[in-house]
C-alpha positions, 0 to 999 in steps of 0.5 A: 773487218769484212763488215767494213766493205759490205754494200749496206755499210757503204750505203749508210756512210754515203748517206751520212756523208750526203747529209753532212755535205747538205748541212755544210752547204746550207750553213755556207750559203747562209753565211754568204747571204748574211755577208752579202747583205751586210756589204749592201747595207754598209755600202748604202750607208757609206754613200749616203754619208759621203753625198 
């Protein structure tokens, strides 16, 4: 039970949390870029079709 609060374990959990957050942020950024690109392509196609 005391092992839970040791600095070594705390540092390890913080590092794994950092890694998970980095991975989630990278995935989110990738999705957002893909959505923005799709919106740009879609809006470009609509303007040409209507004009």
